[in-house]
NUKOL-569649 format. One record per residue (C-alpha): residue in one letter; x, y, z. Coordinates in nm, 2 decimals. Layout:
// residues N
+------+--------+--------+--------+
| rest |     c1 |     c2 |     c3 |
+------+--------+--------+--------+
|    A |      X |      Y |      Z |
...
+------+--------+--------+--------+
// end
This chain:
// residues 293
+------+--------+--------+--------+
| rest |     c1 |     c2 |     c3 |
+------+--------+--------+--------+
|    M |   0.00 |   0.00 |   0.00 |
|    Q |   0.14 |   0.34 |  -0.11 |
|    R |   0.00 |   0.56 |   0.17 |
|    E |   0.15 |   0.89 |   0.07 |
|    Q |   0.07 |   0.85 |  -0.29 |
|    L |  -0.29 |   0.74 |  -0.21 |
|    A |  -0.34 |   1.03 |   0.02 |
|    D |  -0.21 |   1.28 |  -0.24 |
|    F |  -0.43 |   1.13 |  -0.51 |
|    L |  -0.74 |   1.14 |  -0.30 |
|    R |  -0.68 |   1.50 |  -0.20 |
|    R |  -0.62 |   1.61 |  -0.56 |
|    R |  -0.93 |   1.43 |  -0.69 |
|    R |  -1.15 |   1.57 |  -0.42 |
|    G |  -1.03 |   1.92 |  -0.50 |
|    A |  -1.09 |   1.87 |  -0.87 |
|    I |  -1.46 |   1.80 |  -0.85 |
|    R |  -1.71 |   2.09 |  -0.85 |
|    P |  -1.99 |   2.04 |  -0.61 |
|    A |  -2.25 |   2.09 |  -0.88 |
|    E |  -2.12 |   1.77 |  -1.05 |
|    V |  -2.25 |   1.56 |  -0.77 |
|    G |  -2.57 |   1.76 |  -0.70 |
|    I |  -2.43 |   1.98 |  -0.42 |
|    A |  -2.51 |   2.35 |  -0.42 |
|    G |  -2.20 |   2.58 |  -0.40 |
|    G |  -2.34 |   2.86 |  -0.19 |
|    P |  -2.19 |   3.21 |  -0.14 |
|    R |  -2.00 |   3.11 |   0.17 |
|    R |  -1.82 |   2.82 |   0.02 |
|    R |  -1.44 |   2.87 |   0.04 |
|    T |  -1.32 |   2.56 |  -0.14 |
|    A |  -1.37 |   2.50 |  -0.51 |
|    G |  -1.38 |   2.12 |  -0.47 |
|    L |  -1.56 |   1.89 |  -0.23 |
|    R |  -1.53 |   1.90 |   0.14 |
|    R |  -1.41 |   1.59 |   0.32 |
|    E |  -1.75 |   1.54 |   0.49 |
|    E |  -1.92 |   1.56 |   0.15 |
|    V |  -1.69 |   1.28 |   0.02 |
|    A |  -1.77 |   1.08 |   0.33 |
|    L |  -2.14 |   1.12 |   0.27 |
|    L |  -2.12 |   1.03 |  -0.09 |
|    A |  -1.91 |   0.73 |  -0.02 |
|    G |  -2.11 |   0.61 |   0.28 |
|    M |  -1.81 |   0.61 |   0.52 |
|    S |  -1.71 |   0.81 |   0.82 |
|    V |  -1.54 |   1.15 |   0.79 |
|    D |  -1.27 |   1.04 |   1.03 |
|    Y |  -1.17 |   0.76 |   0.79 |
|    V |  -1.16 |   1.00 |   0.49 |
|    V |  -0.93 |   1.23 |   0.70 |
|    R |  -0.70 |   0.94 |   0.79 |
|    L |  -0.68 |   0.83 |   0.43 |
|    E |  -0.59 |   1.18 |   0.32 |
|    Q |  -0.33 |   1.21 |   0.59 |
|    A |  -0.17 |   0.87 |   0.51 |
|    R |  -0.26 |   0.74 |   0.86 |
|    S |  -0.53 |   0.48 |   0.76 |
|    S |  -0.53 |   0.11 |   0.75 |
|    Q |  -0.56 |  -0.06 |   0.41 |
|    P |  -0.90 |   0.02 |   0.27 |
|    S |  -1.12 |  -0.27 |   0.15 |
|    T |  -1.21 |  -0.31 |  -0.21 |
|    Q |  -1.57 |  -0.22 |  -0.12 |
|    L |  -1.45 |   0.11 |   0.03 |
|    L |  -1.24 |   0.18 |  -0.27 |
|    G |  -1.53 |   0.12 |  -0.50 |
|    A |  -1.74 |   0.36 |  -0.30 |
|    L |  -1.47 |   0.63 |  -0.31 |
|    A |  -1.43 |   0.58 |  -0.69 |
|    R |  -1.80 |   0.64 |  -0.73 |
|    A |  -1.80 |   0.94 |  -0.50 |
|    L |  -1.50 |   1.10 |  -0.67 |
|    R |  -1.64 |   1.02 |  -1.02 |
|    L |  -1.31 |   0.85 |  -1.12 |
|    T |  -1.25 |   0.74 |  -1.47 |
|    D |  -1.18 |   0.37 |  -1.54 |
|    D |  -0.80 |   0.45 |  -1.55 |
|    E |  -0.82 |   0.65 |  -1.23 |
|    R |  -1.01 |   0.38 |  -1.05 |
|    S |  -0.75 |   0.12 |  -1.14 |
|    H |  -0.48 |   0.36 |  -1.02 |
|    L |  -0.67 |   0.40 |  -0.69 |
|    F |  -0.68 |   0.02 |  -0.64 |
|    H |  -0.31 |  -0.02 |  -0.71 |
|    L |  -0.21 |   0.26 |  -0.47 |
|    A |  -0.42 |   0.09 |  -0.20 |
|    G |  -0.24 |  -0.24 |  -0.26 |
|    H |  -0.53 |  -0.42 |  -0.44 |
|    Q |  -0.58 |  -0.56 |  -0.79 |
|    P |  -0.84 |  -0.35 |  -0.98 |
|    P |  -1.17 |  -0.54 |  -1.03 |
|    P |  -1.19 |  -0.73 |  -1.36 |
|    A |  -1.35 |  -0.59 |  -1.66 |
|    D |  -1.62 |  -0.86 |  -1.63 |
|    G |  -1.75 |  -1.07 |  -1.35 |
|    I |  -1.97 |  -0.98 |  -1.05 |
|    A |  -1.70 |  -0.79 |  -0.86 |
|    R |  -1.68 |  -0.50 |  -1.11 |
|    L |  -1.78 |  -0.15 |  -1.03 |
|    A |  -2.02 |   0.08 |  -1.22 |
|    R |  -1.84 |   0.24 |  -1.51 |
|    A |  -1.75 |   0.60 |  -1.46 |
|    G |  -1.94 |   0.72 |  -1.76 |
|    L |  -2.26 |   0.55 |  -1.64 |
|    V |  -2.22 |   0.70 |  -1.30 |
|    R |  -2.19 |   1.05 |  -1.46 |
|    L |  -2.51 |   0.98 |  -1.65 |
|    L |  -2.68 |   0.91 |  -1.31 |
|    D |  -2.61 |   1.27 |  -1.22 |
|    L |  -2.72 |   1.41 |  -1.55 |
|    V |  -3.07 |   1.27 |  -1.54 |
|    G |  -3.13 |   1.46 |  -1.22 |
|    D |  -3.48 |   1.41 |  -1.09 |
|    T |  -3.54 |   1.10 |  -1.29 |
|    P |  -3.48 |   0.77 |  -1.10 |
|    A |  -3.19 |   0.58 |  -1.26 |
|    L |  -2.95 |   0.30 |  -1.16 |
|    V |  -2.66 |   0.10 |  -1.30 |
|    L |  -2.68 |  -0.28 |  -1.30 |
|    S |  -2.44 |  -0.56 |  -1.41 |
|    D |  -2.56 |  -0.79 |  -1.68 |
|    L |  -2.65 |  -1.04 |  -1.40 |
|    G |  -2.88 |  -0.79 |  -1.24 |
|    E |  -2.67 |  -0.67 |  -0.94 |
|    I |  -2.73 |  -0.30 |  -0.87 |
|    L |  -2.39 |  -0.12 |  -0.88 |
|    A |  -2.49 |   0.25 |  -0.84 |
|    Q |  -2.81 |   0.46 |  -0.80 |
|    N |  -2.90 |   0.82 |  -0.81 |
|    R |  -3.09 |   0.99 |  -0.53 |
|    M |  -3.44 |   0.95 |  -0.69 |
|    S |  -3.38 |   0.58 |  -0.75 |
|    I |  -3.30 |   0.54 |  -0.38 |
|    L |  -3.62 |   0.73 |  -0.28 |
|    L |  -3.83 |   0.51 |  -0.52 |
|    T |  -3.67 |   0.16 |  -0.47 |
|    G |  -3.46 |   0.18 |  -0.16 |
|    D |  -3.08 |   0.20 |  -0.10 |
|    H |  -2.91 |  -0.10 |  -0.26 |
|    T |  -2.55 |   0.05 |  -0.25 |
|    G |  -2.52 |   0.20 |   0.09 |
|    L |  -2.51 |   0.56 |  -0.03 |
|    T |  -2.74 |   0.69 |   0.25 |
|    G |  -2.62 |   0.47 |   0.52 |
|    D |  -2.95 |   0.28 |   0.50 |
|    H |  -2.82 |  -0.02 |   0.32 |
|    T |  -3.06 |  -0.30 |   0.24 |
|    G |  -2.81 |  -0.56 |   0.35 |
|    L |  -2.84 |  -0.77 |   0.04 |
|    T |  -2.57 |  -1.04 |   0.03 |
|    G |  -2.49 |  -1.35 |  -0.16 |
|    D |  -2.74 |  -1.45 |  -0.44 |
|    H |  -2.99 |  -1.20 |  -0.30 |
|    R |  -2.79 |  -0.92 |  -0.47 |
|    Y |  -2.93 |  -1.04 |  -0.80 |
|    V |  -3.27 |  -0.92 |  -0.92 |
|    A |  -3.34 |  -1.26 |  -1.09 |
|    Y |  -3.27 |  -1.45 |  -0.77 |
|    R |  -3.50 |  -1.23 |  -0.56 |
|    Y |  -3.77 |  -1.26 |  -0.82 |
|    F |  -3.79 |  -1.64 |  -0.78 |
|    T |  -3.72 |  -1.68 |  -0.41 |
|    D |  -3.87 |  -1.38 |  -0.24 |
|    P |  -4.25 |  -1.41 |  -0.19 |
|    A |  -4.28 |  -1.04 |  -0.12 |
|    I |  -4.20 |  -0.96 |  -0.49 |
|    R |  -4.49 |  -1.17 |  -0.60 |
|    D |  -4.72 |  -0.98 |  -0.37 |
|    L |  -4.57 |  -0.65 |  -0.49 |
|    H |  -4.65 |  -0.70 |  -0.86 |
|    G |  -4.95 |  -0.94 |  -0.85 |
|    P |  -4.96 |  -1.28 |  -1.03 |
|    E |  -5.00 |  -1.16 |  -1.39 |
|    E |  -4.73 |  -0.89 |  -1.38 |
|    W |  -4.50 |  -1.12 |  -1.19 |
|    Q |  -4.53 |  -1.39 |  -1.45 |
|    R |  -4.44 |  -1.14 |  -1.73 |
|    H |  -4.14 |  -1.00 |  -1.55 |
|    A |  -4.02 |  -1.35 |  -1.43 |
|    R |  -4.02 |  -1.47 |  -1.79 |
|    Q |  -3.82 |  -1.16 |  -1.90 |
|    Q |  -3.57 |  -1.22 |  -1.62 |
|    V |  -3.51 |  -1.57 |  -1.74 |
|    A |  -3.48 |  -1.47 |  -2.11 |
|    D |  -3.23 |  -1.20 |  -2.02 |
|    L |  -3.03 |  -1.44 |  -1.80 |
|    R |  -3.03 |  -1.69 |  -2.09 |
|    A |  -2.87 |  -1.42 |  -2.32 |
|    V |  -2.60 |  -1.36 |  -2.05 |
|    A |  -2.53 |  -1.73 |  -2.03 |
|    G |  -2.49 |  -1.75 |  -2.40 |
|    R |  -2.23 |  -1.46 |  -2.40 |
|    R |  -2.04 |  -1.60 |  -2.10 |
|    P |  -2.07 |  -1.98 |  -2.12 |
|    D |  -1.75 |  -2.05 |  -1.92 |
|    D |  -1.81 |  -1.79 |  -1.64 |
|    H |  -1.86 |  -1.97 |  -1.31 |
|    A |  -2.05 |  -1.66 |  -1.17 |
|    V |  -2.31 |  -1.71 |  -1.44 |
|    T |  -2.34 |  -2.09 |  -1.44 |
|    G |  -2.33 |  -2.10 |  -1.06 |
|    L |  -2.62 |  -1.85 |  -1.03 |
|    I |  -2.83 |  -2.05 |  -1.28 |
|    E |  -2.77 |  -2.38 |  -1.10 |
|    R |  -2.87 |  -2.24 |  -0.77 |
|    L |  -3.18 |  -2.08 |  -0.92 |
|    R |  -3.27 |  -2.41 |  -1.08 |
|    A |  -3.24 |  -2.58 |  -0.74 |
|    A |  -3.43 |  -2.31 |  -0.55 |
|    S |  -3.73 |  -2.25 |  -0.78 |
|    D |  -3.96 |  -2.48 |  -0.97 |
|    D |  -4.09 |  -2.17 |  -1.17 |
|    F |  -3.74 |  -2.08 |  -1.27 |
|    R |  -3.66 |  -2.44 |  -1.37 |
|    R |  -3.97 |  -2.45 |  -1.59 |
|    L |  -3.91 |  -2.12 |  -1.76 |
|    W |  -3.54 |  -2.20 |  -1.81 |
|    A |  -3.63 |  -2.52 |  -2.00 |
|    E |  -3.83 |  -2.31 |  -2.25 |
|    H |  -3.50 |  -2.15 |  -2.38 |
|    E |  -3.64 |  -1.81 |  -2.45 |
|    V |  -3.38 |  -1.54 |  -2.51 |
|    A |  -3.42 |  -1.17 |  -2.50 |
|    V |  -3.21 |  -0.87 |  -2.38 |
|    R |  -3.43 |  -0.63 |  -2.20 |
|    R |  -3.46 |  -0.28 |  -2.36 |
|    A |  -3.79 |  -0.13 |  -2.25 |
|    D |  -4.05 |  -0.23 |  -2.00 |
|    R |  -4.33 |  -0.10 |  -1.77 |
|    K |  -4.34 |  -0.18 |  -1.40 |
|    T |  -4.56 |  -0.10 |  -1.11 |
|    F |  -4.39 |   0.00 |  -0.78 |
|    R |  -4.58 |  -0.01 |  -0.45 |
|    H |  -4.42 |   0.26 |  -0.23 |
|    P |  -4.49 |   0.27 |   0.14 |
|    R |  -4.53 |   0.65 |   0.14 |
|    V |  -4.70 |   0.74 |  -0.19 |
|    G |  -4.87 |   0.42 |  -0.30 |
|    R |  -4.85 |   0.25 |  -0.64 |
|    L |  -4.66 |   0.41 |  -0.92 |
|    T |  -4.65 |   0.29 |  -1.28 |
|    M |  -4.31 |   0.36 |  -1.44 |
|    D |  -4.17 |   0.31 |  -1.79 |
|    C |  -3.83 |   0.15 |  -1.78 |
|    E |  -3.58 |   0.23 |  -2.05 |
|    T |  -3.26 |   0.02 |  -2.05 |
|    L |  -2.94 |   0.14 |  -2.22 |
|    V |  -2.65 |  -0.11 |  -2.24 |
|    T |  -2.28 |  -0.07 |  -2.28 |
|    P |  -2.13 |  -0.19 |  -2.61 |
|    D |  -2.01 |  -0.52 |  -2.46 |
|    L |  -2.36 |  -0.57 |  -2.29 |
|    G |  -2.17 |  -0.59 |  -1.95 |
|    Q |  -2.36 |  -0.31 |  -1.77 |
|    Q |  -2.69 |  -0.14 |  -1.81 |
|    L |  -2.83 |   0.20 |  -1.73 |
|    L |  -3.19 |   0.17 |  -1.62 |
|    V |  -3.39 |   0.49 |  -1.64 |
|    L |  -3.74 |   0.51 |  -1.48 |
|    T |  -3.99 |   0.77 |  -1.60 |
|    P |  -4.36 |   0.81 |  -1.49 |
|    A |  -4.60 |   0.63 |  -1.72 |
|    D |  -4.89 |   0.86 |  -1.65 |
|    A |  -4.99 |   1.18 |  -1.48 |
|    E |  -5.07 |   1.01 |  -1.15 |
|    A |  -4.73 |   0.85 |  -1.13 |
|    R |  -4.57 |   1.19 |  -1.21 |
|    E |  -4.75 |   1.35 |  -0.93 |
|    K |  -4.66 |   1.08 |  -0.68 |
|    L |  -4.30 |   1.09 |  -0.79 |
|    D |  -4.30 |   1.47 |  -0.73 |
|    L |  -4.45 |   1.41 |  -0.39 |
|    L |  -4.19 |   1.15 |  -0.31 |
|    R |  -3.91 |   1.39 |  -0.41 |
|    V |  -4.04 |   1.64 |  -0.15 |
|    L |  -4.10 |   1.39 |   0.12 |
|    G |  -3.76 |   1.23 |   0.06 |
|    V |  -3.58 |   1.57 |   0.09 |
|    E |  -3.77 |   1.64 |   0.42 |
|    E |  -3.69 |   1.30 |   0.56 |
|    F |  -3.31 |   1.33 |   0.56 |
|    P |  -3.13 |   1.54 |   0.81 |
|    S |  -2.96 |   1.86 |   0.70 |
|    T |  -2.62 |   1.70 |   0.67 |
|    N |  -2.76 |   1.48 |   0.39 |
|    K |  -2.95 |   1.75 |   0.21 |
|    P |  -2.67 |   1.82 |  -0.05 |
|    L |  -2.75 |   1.48 |  -0.20 |
|    A |  -3.11 |   1.58 |  -0.29 |
|    R |  -3.17 |   1.68 |  -0.64 |
|    P |  -3.33 |   2.03 |  -0.71 |
+------+--------+--------+--------+
// end
């Protein structure tokens, strides 16, 4: 671990980011052009003390999870992210496989869509990054607000939860669940075709086949389809049911997806606006910079 170089790199990257790039208002009293340490800590979901120790070359070796959170918070490019991992004494995550991080360009797009819920997923359906409105709509899957859902193991994957979590069936209703479940299987079949020798893919499929009769039945039908557009109903505990149109943009290698959720009707638009206001009011003042205007 190259502590001095790591500290210098983190300080310089923090100073190079304008607050507006991450949804933080500058304000007339702001003295620094870049981010404050407490803002980096908030964006990365870690303590301010640990960020201070990292920047002062006094920290223990950060985990790959913490490095991934810092890379997202500091909007690092792919090359910068790899450099960060090397300085911390870790190998950068592979270009493919479940351990990878959301690509820097997709994370920037999360900021650009502003008040529209959006998230980045791996091709296996693991949520890698979310913007604030996505968190307000679907919950925090990445630990950004400190209210992490605690998803571990196979439960990180949307397809696995679809076939093993009864609450998802209740959320969507029988007919909608059947449609989405079939889409999940067809999309996973396409991933398996692209990555036939990847143990992460084949292992997930085998565990799903063992855990769910429905999955095993649909898998045997050998339907293949990469999801591009969809419509889903969300049942939110504070604003009720919202119908959202889902547009999926994929990277050229189909390895990651940007999922953008827009209201399907006027009622959903009004409820999303209400959720935006309720969400901003819910968080304490220290978290307010994350709220989108």
